[in-house]
N, C-alpha and C positions, 0 to 999 in steps of 0.2 A: 248088580244094578242093571236095570234095563237100559238099552241104548236105542237111539233113533236110527233111522237109516243112514244118517250122516255121522253115526258113531258118537253122537252127543248124548249125555244122560237125559232120560225122560224126566220132565219136571211137572210139578203140580202148579200150574200157572195161576189158578185162582187164589190158592192159599199163599203163594209167594207174593203176588200182587197185594193181597190184603196185608200181609206181614210188612212189606216195605212201606206201604202208605201209612201204616199205623204205628209201626215199631222201628222201622229202619232209621238209619242216620239220614241227615238232611243237609244239603248245601243249596244256597241260593245262587243261581247262575246268571251271568250277564247276558244281555241281548245278543251279543256276537258269539255266543257259545255254539259250536258245531260238533254234533255227536261223532261224526266220522273222523274228524281231525283229532278230537279228544281220544278216541279209542286207538287210533294209529300211534299217537305220541305216548299213550299209556303203555301200549305194547312194546314200543321201542325201549321205554324206561325199564320195563320188567325184564326184557331180554338182554339189554346192554348193561344197565347199571346193577341189576340184581341177579343177573345170570340165571334167569328162570325161563322155562318153556311156557309159552302162552298162546292162547287162541281166543278169538272173539266169535260169538254166535248169539242169536237172539230168537225169542219166541214171541212174535207180535210186539207188545210193549216192553216185554222183559228182555233186558240186555245182560249178557254174561261174558265176562272176560275170565277165562279159566287159566290157571297157572300152576306149575308144580316144579319142584326141584328136579334137577337131572338125576338125583339119587332117590327121589321120591320123598314125600312127606308122610311120616308114619304116625299113627296114633299110638297111645300107650298099649293098645292091644296088639300092635304089630301089623295092623292092616294098612296097606298102602293106598292112598287116594290123593286127588288134587284139591286145590283151593279155587274159590271163585269170587270175583267181584260182581255182585248182582246189583243192577241198578235200573231204575225207572225214571223217566223224565216226564214231569207234569207241569207244564207252563214254565215258570222260572225256578222250579224246584227240581233238584236231583236227589231222589231217595236211593239209598244204597246200603249194602252191608257186605261183610266178608264171611263166606260160608263154605264148608267142605262139600264134596260131591254128594254124599249121602243125604245131606240136608235138602238138596234140591228136590229129591223124590218125596220126602216127608217133612215139610217145614215145621209141623206141629210136634214132632218127636223131641223129647227133652234130651239134651246132650249132657253127658257127665260134666260136672263142674271142673273136675281135675283135667278132663280131656279138653275142655274149652280153653282153660288157661294155657295148656301146652300148645294148643293150636294157635292161639293169639301170639305166643312167644315165637313159634316157628314159622308163622305164616307171613312174616314181613309186613304185617298190617300197619304198623306205625310208619315205616318208611313210605309205604304206598299212599297212606292218607296224607302225609306231609307233602308228597308230590302233587296229589290232587288239589290240595289247598293252594300250593304255589302256582299251579297251572291256572286255576280260576282267578287268583289275584292278578296274574300276568295278563289275563284277558280284560281285567277291570282296573286300569290305573287309578280310577277315582277312589279305589279302596284305600290308597295311600295319600293321594292328593287332598282328600277331604279332611285328613288329619294333619294339622300343621304343628309339629312338635308336641311337647308335653304340655298338657292343659289341665290346670287344677280343677276344671269343671267337667272334665271327661273322666268318669270312673272306668273301671276295667271293662274292656270290650273284648269278647271272644272272637276268634278268627271267623266263625260262622256269622256272628252278628255283624262283623265288619263287612262281609260279603253281601249280606242283606242290605246294609246301608248303602253300599256302593251301587247296588242294583236298583234301589228305590229313590235315592236322592237325585235331584237334578244335576246335570253335568256342571261342574264348577262350584257346586254347593260345598261349603266348608262346615264341618261339624264343629259346633262351638260348646255344646253342653250335652252330656249323656249321664243323667243322674238316676241312681237307683231309687225305687219305691219300696218301702218296707212292707206295706200291706194296703190292699184296697179295702176301705171301710164302708163305702156306700156306692153301690152300682148294681149290675146284674148279679143275681144270687150266685151264679156259677163262678163269678170272679171274687166275690167278697171273701176275705180271709183265706183264699186259695193259696196253698203252698206249691201247687204244681205249675203255676204261671209266675214268671219273673217279669215285673213291669219296670219300664224305664221312661223317664222324661227326656225327650230329645229336642234340642234346639240347634238348628243350622242357620246359615245365613238367610235362607228363604222359607224355612219351615219350622213348625213347632208341633210336636205330637206326643201323645202318651201311647206307648207301644208295649205289647206283651209277648213274651216268648215262652214256649213250652220247655219242658226239661230237655228235650232233644233239640231245642233252639229253633223250633218252627214258629213263625209269626202266628199268633192267635188272633190278634186284633189290634186296632189302633184308633185313636181319636185325635182329629186335628184340633189344635188349640188356636182360637181366633184372638186377634189383638184385644187386650183387655179382658180376656176370658179366663185368666188364671189368677188365683189369689192365695197368699200364704199368710197364716196367722201364727204369730210367735207364741209358743207355749213352753212349758218345762219339757225337756227331753225332745221327743220328735214333734215336728210341726205339722199340723193339718193343712193340706193343700186342696183347693176346690177348683174343679173345672166343670162349669155348668152344674149338673146334678151329681157329678162324680166327686167323691171325697176320698183322698188317700193320705197316707202319712209318709213323711220323709224318714230317713234313717237318722240315728243320733249323730252320725258323722257328717252328713251332708245338709243338715237343716239350714245352716247359714248360707250354704251355696245356693239353695233355692231362693232365699231372700234376695241374693245378688242378681239372679238371672231372670226372674219372672217378669220384671218390667221390660226386658228386652223383646218380649213377644210383640210389643206394640210399636217397635221402632224399625227403621229401614235396615236392609242387609248390611250396608257399610257401617251404620251406627252400631249394629250388633258386634261386628268385628272390633271396632274401636273400643267398645266397652269391655269386651272379654279380654282384649290385650291389656287394657288399663287395669282391670281387676287382677289379672294374673301377675302383672308387675307389682302392684301395691301389696298383694298378698303372698309374694314370693318367699319371704322369710329367708331361710337358709337354702331353699331349693333354687339354686342358681339356674338350673335348666329352665325353670318357668320364666325367669327373667329373660333368658336368651330367646325362648320361644314366643314371648310377648313381642319381642322385636321382630321375629320372623312373621308373626301374624300381621303386624303393622306394615311390614315391607310387602307382604302379599297384597294388602289392600292398596298401598300406594302404586303398585304396579298396574292395578286395574283402574283405580280412580284417584289420580293425583290430587293431593290437597296439602297446602303448606303446613297446616297444623298437624297432619299425620307425619310429615317429614320432621316437624319439630319434636313430636313424641319420640321418634326414633333417635334423633339427636340427643334428647334429654336422657333416654334410657341408656344409651351407649356411654354418655358422659358420666351419669350418676352411678353406673355400674362399674366405674373404675377403668373404663376402656378409653382413657384419654389418648392413647396411641391411635385409636380409630379416628378420633376427632382430628388429630394432627396429620393424619394421612388421607383417609377417605374424604373428609369434609374440606380439607384444604386443596386436595387435588381438583383441578379444573374449577377452582373457586366455588365448589358446591355449597360451602357454608354461606358465602356472601349472596349467592343466588337464593338460597333458602330464606335468609333474613330479609332480603328485598321482596321476596314473594309474600312473606308475612306482613311486611310494612305496607305493601301495595294492596293487600287483600281487603275486599270491601267490608268484610265482617270483623276485621281485626279489633276495632274499638271495643266491641262487646265480647268477642270470642277469646281474646287473649287472657282477660281476667278469669273467665269461666274455665279456660283450659288449665290455668295455674291452680285454681282451687280444686278441680277434679283430679288432677294428677298429684295433688298434695305435695307440692314442691317444698323443700326445706327453705328456711330463711335465706341461707347463703346461695342456694340454687336460684331463688327468685332474684337475688342481687345480680348473679351471673347472667341470667337471661336478660334482665333489664339492661345491663351493661352491653351485652352483645348487640341488642337491638338499637340502643342509642348510638353506639359506635358506627352502625351500618347506615344510619339516616343519611339520605342524599338530597332530599327536597322537603319543602314545607308540608306537602300532603302526607308524606311518610311520618314526619315529626308529629303532626296532629293526630294521626291514627293511633300512635302509642302513648300520647301524653296522658290519657286517663290511667293507663297501666303504670306509668312512671309516678303519677300522683299516689296511686295505691301503694306502690313499693316505698315511696317516701314516707307515707303514714306508718307503715310497718317499721321502717328503719328508725324513725324518730322515737318510736316506743321502745325499741330494742337496744339501740346504740347508746353507749355510755362514754364514748371517746370524743372529746371536743374537736380534735383535728379531723377525725373521720366525718363528723357532722358538717364541718366547713367544706370539705372536699365533695361530699355528696350533694350539698345544696348548691355548690358552684356548678356542678354538672347539670343539676336540675334547672338552674337559672339559664344556662346555655341552651337547654332544650326549650325553655319558654321563649327565649329570644328567636329561635328557629321557627317557632309557631306564631311569631308576631305579637307575643305578649310581654313586651319590654317593660311595661310599668310594674307588673308583678315581679319580674326578674330583678328590677332595680331595687325594690323593697327588700327582697331576700338578700341581695348582694350587700346592700348598705348595712343590714342587720348583722350579717356574718363578718363584715369588715371590722365592726366594732368588737366582735367576739374573737378575733384572730389570736391565736397563741403567739408568743414571742418567737419569731423566726430568725432573730439576729444570729443565732448559733450557726445557721446555714451559710451566712456570709463568712464566718470564721473557719468553718470546717467543711468546705465544699468537697465533693468527691474529687479524688486526685486527677481523674480524667475529664473533669468538667471545664469547658471553655468559658471563661468569664467574659469573653467578648461576644458570646453567642446568646441566643434567646433563652437558654436554660439557666442563665446566671441569676443570682440574687434570691430574694425571699419569694419563692414561686407562688405560694398561696396568695400572698398580697398582690403580687404582680398580676396574676391571672384575674383576680377580682377587679383590680383597678383598670385593667385593659377592657374588661367587659363593660364596666361603668363608663369609661371614657367614650366608648362607642355609642352609649345610650344618652350621654349628656351633650350639652353644647354650651357655648359662651364661656364665661369665667370659670364655671365648674369644670368644664372639659380641659381648659388651660391648666388649672391647678392639678388635675389628675395626671396630665401629661408631664408636668414638672415632677410629681411624685414618682412616676414611672422611671424618669431619667435618673432620679436619685437612687432608685433601687437597682438599676442596671446601667450605671454610668459609663461602662466600657463598650456598650452595645451601640454601634454606629447609628442605626436608624432612630434610636431614642434621642441622641444628640442632634441629629438632623431635624427632628421635629421642633427642638428648642430654637434652632437657628432661624426658624420662620416666625418666631414670636414678634409681636409688635413692641414688646418691652425690650428696649435696646440693651439694657444691662444684661438680661438673660440671654439674648441673642449673641451678644459679644462674648459672654462667658462660654457659650456653646461653641462658638467659632474657635475660641482658644483651646477647648478640649479636643476638637477635631485636629487642629493644627499640630499640637504636641504629639499626636499619635501618628502623623504622616511622616514620610521620609523628609529629612531636613527640618523637622519641627522642633527638635531640641537644640537650640543654638545658644552659644555662650554670649552673655550680655556683659560688656566691659564697663558700662557706665554705672556709677554709684547713685542709688536713689537718694533723694533729699532726706535728711535726717528727720525722723518723726518723734513727736512727743507722745508718750503713752499715759493713759490713766491706769490706776490699779484696778485689776479685775477682782471683784469680791469673790471670796471662797465659794459662796452659794452659787454664783453664776458659773464658776469653773466646774463645780461638781455637777451642776444641772445641765450645762450646755456644752462645755468643752470635752468632758469625758465622752468616750465612745458609748453609745446607747446601751451596749451589753453590760457595761460595768456600772450603770446607774442604779438607783435605788430599786427599781422594778426589773432590772435586766437579769440575764442568765448568770452574770458574774458579779452580782451585787455584793458578794462577800469578799471580794478581792482585797479590799483595804484591811479587813480584819485579819486576813491571812498574812498580808505583808507585815502587819504589826508584830507578828510572831516570828518573823524571819530575822535571824541575827544579821547585823550590819558587818559585812566583810571588811577586813583591814588591808587596804592596798596603799597605805600612806608612804611606804618605801619608794613608790614610783616617783613621788615628788622630789626625792633626793637626787635623781638624775634627770630632772626636768627643769626648764627655765620658767621662772615665775613671770606672769604677765605684768607689764608696766604700761601705763597710758602713753608714756613718751615714745616707746619703741613700737607699740601696736595700737595706735589711737583708734582706728576703725573697729578693731576687734574689741577693744575696751568699751567702746560706745555700744556695740551690740550687746555685750554681756550686761552692761549697766542698765540698758533699757529693759531687757527681758527680766532681769532681777527685780526691777522696780514694779513692772506690770504683774509679775507673779508673786511679789512680796517674798522673795527668797533672801534671807539674811545670812551673813557670815559665810561668804563664798570666796574661795581662792581659785585662780586659773593658772594653769601651767602649760608650757609648750614643750612637747616631748620630741626627742630625736631617735635615731636608730630604729630598733624593732617597733617602737611605738610611734613612728613618724606618720602613720596612716591611721585614721580613725579618731573619733571624739567620744570620750566616755565621761560620765558623771559619777562621782563617788560620794556617798553619804558619810557624814562624820562631823567632828567638831574641830575645825570647820569642815563643811562640805567643799568639794573641789572638782574642777573640770580639768581633764587632760586632753589637750588639743594637739593632734599630730602636726608636726612642723611642715610637712609637705603641703598641707592645705593652705599654708600662708605663703608658699614659695611660688611666684608666678611662672617659674620655669618648670615646675613639676606637673606631671600628668594628673596629679590629685589636687591641683590648685582649685580653691573655691572662690568664686567671685563674691561680691557683697551680699547679694540676695541668697546665694547658695550657702554661704557661711552662716548667714542669719538662720536659715532653716535648720542646718545641721546642729548648730549650737542650741537652738530653741528645743530641739528634740531631747537633748540630754538634760537640759534644765527642766523640761517638763517631767522627765523621769525622776529628777530629784524632787520636784514639787509633789508628785504623786507617790513618792517613796518606792518607785519601781527600781531605782538604782540598786537596791539591796539584791536584786536578781540580775538586772541588766548590766551591772558593772563587773559581774563575775566572768572569769575566763571561760567557764563552762558555757555561759550564755553566748558569749562572743563566738566560741568555737561552733556551737550549734547553729547559730545564725549563718556563719560563713559556709558551713557544709550543707545547709538546707534545713528548713524547719522540721522535716520529717525524721532527721537524724538526731534524736535527742535522748537516746538511751542513757548516755553518760550523765546528761543533765538530770535525769530522773533519779539517778543514784546519789547525786550530791545535793540538789536543791530540795529542801523540805517541802512535802506536798500535803502533809496532814492538815485537815480542816479547810482545804481549798475548794473542794468540789461541790458537794450538795447537788443543786439542780443544774449545774453548769452545762453539761452536754446532753441533758435529757431530751430525747426525741430526735436526735440528729439523724439516726438511721431512717426513722419514719419520714422525716422531712425530705431526705434525699430520695426515698422511694416515691413520695408524692411528686417530687419534681420530675422523676422519670415517667410516672404515669401521665402527668399533664403534658409532657413533651410528646409522648406517644400519641395522645389524643389529638394534639395539634398537627402532628405529621399525617395522621389519618384524614384530618379535615383538609389539609393543604395539598395532598397528593391523591392519586387514585387509591381507593380503599382496596384492601385485600384480606382474604380469610385469615392468613397467618398473623397479620398485624392486629386484627380484631381479637383473635383468640389470645394473643400475647397480652394485649391491653386488659382484656377481661380477667385473665388469670391473675395478673398483677394487682388489679383493683380488688378482687375478691380476697386475695391474701392480705391486702391492707385492711379490708373490713373485718377479716377473720383474725386480725392481730397476729398474723404469721410473719410480719416484717421483723427482721432481726432486731433485737433490742441490745442496748449497750449493757456491758457488764461493769460492775463496780470496779473490777480490776483493770479496766481499760484506762489506765492512768495516762498513757502516752497522748491520746487525743485530748484529754482534759488539760494536761500541761501545755500542749501545743496551742490550744485555744486561748489559754491564759496569757501566754507570751504574745500572741497576736493582739489580744485586747490591749495589753500594755503598750505595744508598739503603735497601734492605730490611734490610741488616745494621745500619745506624744506627737504623732504626725499631725493630728488635728490642731493641737496647740501651736506647733511650729509653723503651720501655714498661715495662722493669724499674724505672725510676725514677718514672715517672708512676703506674703500677699502675691507672690510671683510663682505661678504654677510651673512654668518652664524651669525656673531656677531650682525649685524644690525637687523636681524629679531628677534633674542633673545631680543634685547633691546626694540623692539616694544612691546613685551609681558611684560617685567619686569618693565617698567615705567607706566604701565596701571593698575589701580585698577580693571578694568573690565576684563583684559585678563591674568594677571600674574598667576592666579590659573590654567589656561589652559595649561601652559607651560609643566608641567610634563607629561601630557597626550600626548601633541604634540611631545615631545621628544621620547616617547615610540612608538606611533602609526602613527606619521607622520603628516605633514602639510595638505596633501590632505584630510585626513579624517576630520580634523578640518574645512576646508573650505567647505566641502560638507554637513555640518549639516543644517537641515531645521526646520522651525517651523510648527505648525499645518496647516497653510495655504499654505504650499509648498514654502515659501520664504526662501532664504538662510540667516541664522542667522548672519554669519560673512562676509557678502558680502563687508562691508566697509574695513575690513582687507584684503580681497582678492584684492580689488582695489589698495590698497597701495602696496601689494606684487607684483602685475602685473606691476605697475609703476617702482618699484625697479628692477625687473628682466629685463624689457625692456631696462632700462637705463644701467644696468650692462653689457649687451651684445652689446651695441651700439658703433659705431665709435665715437660718440659724447663724450661718457664717457672716452674712451681712449685718445682722443685729449685733453680733459680738464685735465686729470691726468698729461699728459706731460707738460701742461702749469703750473699746480699747484705745482708739486714736482720738486724741483731744481735738477740740474744735479750733485750737490755735494753729494746727498744721495747714 
């Protein structure tokens, strides 16, 4: 081989240049490419990483980096020669190839195929080409930044195409679509049906082009697509696409992708990103990476152009993608969620955009409910409330069509009505609330089975659905209607101090006096012993219909949860405790005239015939029990008649205690209440009734008795959380918690009762019987103070507590908790609430008028 004076091979410059420009490989190079730096770093790579000898020289435009193994690179003929990277730079293009020394002299000479393959294998061509690509990519960070994650609308891009894109797209431009063209059908003849040119449709944030690459991936040409300048027609198989006079066909695989993106040519850069992110999310299927990268696309947009609805899109994608941990960490941290919700609530376009956003993102039914709940919980002023009211109306329409649960319907409309009130639309809210008030399900079971950790003196007590609706209506009403609503609320939450305080301000002296009595018995020093004996009263007989309709606890009436209790009791065998009479003293009028009078009056009023009364001593000296039989009989503990005993009952106290047992006899409760099992369960606490369940027959009792209690308790919790958010500074954690709980409710994920959950059902039944008897007894006692004292004095469990209660008040007694946070005396609080509610009711007054004769 001929050498130059510098000992470099002589080359055929014209033929080499012609070869490289027409047949050589090609790379598109960035503007900051520097040939000298490139050559220096390439040389270092060859010498250091590949352990090759290398040298650079050039002949005018032609650049050569020669390299060889220290042992020499041999052909199959055994001739030793070096290899060369031959390249030419023309504008933004780098034309290159790998050739042996001999080729430089005669580029047109055909090399043996076998020899070429061996040369490629031994020439380190792959390693060097990978290095060149990495080097060029390193000079052009846009090559990676223009691609944000995996995108369903970006089909395969070769490394060389990627470099061309990075060199030709504007800085910061993001590639959004890169779709293959199967064939050009109508254009210049050289392009039509050509298999040598590969065409692509390109859409970035700022550009839209049809571009063509040769087989060696040199750009052949491109056409800019103007807004509105591209159309796709749906056909069988491949779809025809028109750009001006150009017609081409999609592939069978990407035809629907073209339909998705052609409209984006006419929208802004930010809108293009939003739509591509949305489309990737909706079409992600099982490709989880596309969902993740849809989030990345949107985050890229929000970093450049903050928009609350883009942040909402990110929140929704992360939430719906099962990343609730992200919600509870990222969005709670620094109150980011609350800030986002407030930004949406304050955004000028929210009224229209929120509904559009929901439809475009194709939110599921429950996701719409969750979003609505999040926004409603975050409302802090009237403007915000008005901004999302149209959306809440839309959600309500969807909910009413989909929901089949009566309780859910009430809770949803209550929250909608509260939203209306915040918007100043009280009249519409009032109509909705009054309608739902008439449709309320029976909540009396929640009075009987409150959660064990529920404070009955607090705002969460009682039938919460009814309470919340009445509260809202009382704020909207005035005059007599408002007064009546206040009375109803006090009856539903009679142990709540502020409810009673409202009654003390009534102009109706009778109501105000009763409210004052309720307050006084709860305070320290309120439960005092009254020595005086009330004047004897004459009673009328109460008709059975009146007793059934008005004296019974509402839950055991015809339409109540425990309407079948009497049928069940009729099937229970009457226990025989008659032997107790043998060691008890029979009541005589001469020895116990006051006691005899009490029994006689109550027997007459309740129409109880054939009753005997005995006074017991010893083990039975505390407590009063009624026993059904022929005849029926009462056993009264002797200590209650001994004024030296701590269990002594005054006149009104004795009247209340005896009336309870006689009411049990009237209603046939005594078949259960007279048993030792019942007594033991009561003394240990209502929740300890396992033994009772084993002995007391329960077949046929239950039916609908405790249906819905778990759901009602869940609703109570939801409403209380909403109130807390309204009354204190809102926070992201509280809003999320309330939203999750509400959606679980709407999604019927609240735990349901099991048929085998007999303990709660029996517990509720025992309470219904006790509360019914307490109501009847108060009619005869008419003295609230004495009635409460009697509840302590006849109980082996509670009588020791009375001195403490007398000194420190009932409220302190009711608020005692165990180590698990449950209220120790909740059963007593339930009885007390029942008495208070009955005492201030119109029903109580009406019954007294019927019971006590006008002769008194």
